Structures are given as structure tokens and as C-alpha cells.
C-alpha positions as a printed Julia matrix, in Angstrom:
108×3 Matrix{Float64}:
  93.76   92.54   79.73
  95.47   94.62   82.4
  98.33   93.28   84.48
  98.85   94.83   87.92
 102.51   95.23   88.88
 103.65   96.09   92.41
 107.0    97.87   92.42
 108.97   98.44   95.62
 111.54  101.21   95.22
 114.88  101.53   97.04
 115.95  102.46   99.67
 112.71  102.46  101.66
 110.71   99.99   99.54
 108.12  102.64   98.71
 105.23  100.8    97.03
 104.05  101.84   93.57
 101.2    99.91   91.93
 100.87  100.2    88.15
  98.38   98.77   85.68
 100.06   97.65   82.48
  98.79   95.89   79.39
  99.33   92.24   78.6
 102.46   91.98   76.42
 104.15   95.15   77.68
 107.82   95.14   78.63
 108.38   95.45   82.39
 111.32   97.87   82.08
 109.41  100.18   79.75
 106.42  100.16   82.11
 108.66  101.1    85.04
 110.5   103.87   83.18
 107.36  105.4    81.63
 105.69  105.49   85.06
 108.69  107.0    86.86
 109.52  104.04   89.08
 112.57  105.17   91.03
 115.74  103.21   90.36
 114.76  101.62   87.04
 116.77  103.53   84.44
 117.06  101.35   81.34
 120.04  103.27   79.9
 120.47  100.85   77.0
 116.79  100.97   76.03
 116.25   97.28   76.64
 119.22   95.97   74.65
 120.52   93.95   77.63
 123.83   95.77   77.86
 123.71   97.96   80.97
 121.83   96.25   83.87
 120.32   99.59   85.0
 116.95   97.82   85.03
 118.05   95.14   87.54
 115.17   94.04   89.75
 114.39   91.29   92.22
 111.32   89.18   91.53
 109.59   88.05   94.71
 110.24   84.34   95.3
 106.56   83.45   94.95
 106.62   84.76   91.35
 110.04   83.72   90.04
 108.88   80.27   88.95
 106.18   81.8    86.74
 108.71   83.59   84.55
 110.65   82.03   81.7
 114.21   81.27   82.8
 116.86   83.94   82.31
 119.11   83.46   79.3
 122.84   82.81   79.73
 123.56   86.36   78.49
 121.15   87.85   81.04
 122.75   85.85   83.86
 126.26   86.88   82.74
 125.28   90.56   82.95
 123.48   90.15   86.28
 126.49   88.39   87.81
 128.5    91.61   87.42
 126.28   93.25   90.06
 127.24   93.25   93.73
 123.52   92.85   94.48
 123.11   89.73   92.29
 120.8    87.12   93.81
 120.7    83.89   91.82
 117.15   83.17   92.99
 115.54   86.58   92.41
 117.62   88.81   90.11
 116.31   89.63   86.64
 116.73   92.36   84.08
 113.3    93.95   83.79
 113.92   94.56   80.07
 113.76   90.8    79.58
 110.33   90.33   81.19
 107.18   90.5    79.11
 104.09   91.01   81.22
 101.41   88.37   80.77
  97.99   87.8    82.28
  99.33   85.1    84.63
 101.72   87.67   86.16
  98.85   89.86   87.42
  99.8    91.09   90.91
 103.55   90.37   90.57
 105.85   91.91   93.19
 109.02   93.55   91.83
 111.76   95.02   94.04
 114.16   97.52   92.47
 117.77   96.42   93.0
 119.76   98.83   95.19
 122.56   99.76   92.76
 120.27  100.93   89.96
């Protein structure tokens, strides 16, 4: 099953639509498809926050909650938004996320 992901890059919110597979990691999908601003320096080990994204409000409730460690790292960002901020390395794409809107955080 394919999962369509809509990325909006900074600073102009350029739209990039990508088809990913169910079970793929959002950060890896972004990096492998050249989404501007998603770096993933730590390779998904949750230690750098260079994959910080904002999940559109209409989708945030469909994701599992962020762990305490993820929140601690996100809170170090000036762009942290308690309602929308996530580390894309911590999001596994699933069928029910088809069409999700992801905004790249500005400091990435």
C-alpha cells in the first residue's frame, strides 16, 4: 500500500508530493527524495532534531503521541510548537496517514 505524503519546504512552502510505502520512516522518505530542510544528521537516532517538522493540525491526532525524549529534544528548538512539532524520524507511515501534510520546520 502506498502512502502519499505532502511536504511543504521552507521558506516558501514549496509543495513536494511523494509516494511512500506503508511502514516507511518519514525522515528517511524525506531525505531519500531530497526534501529541502530535512537533514537527519543522526540517521534517525533522535539526537539532533535536524528532521524537525510540523504536522498539520488535522493530522496530529492520528499519530501516536511523542515520547518524553522526543519532546525534550524538540523543546530545544526556537520553532517548537507543542501542538504540531514532531521529529520525522519518529513517524512510521501507515495507510491511515495517506495524504498527510508535513511542513519542514524553519531551522532545519
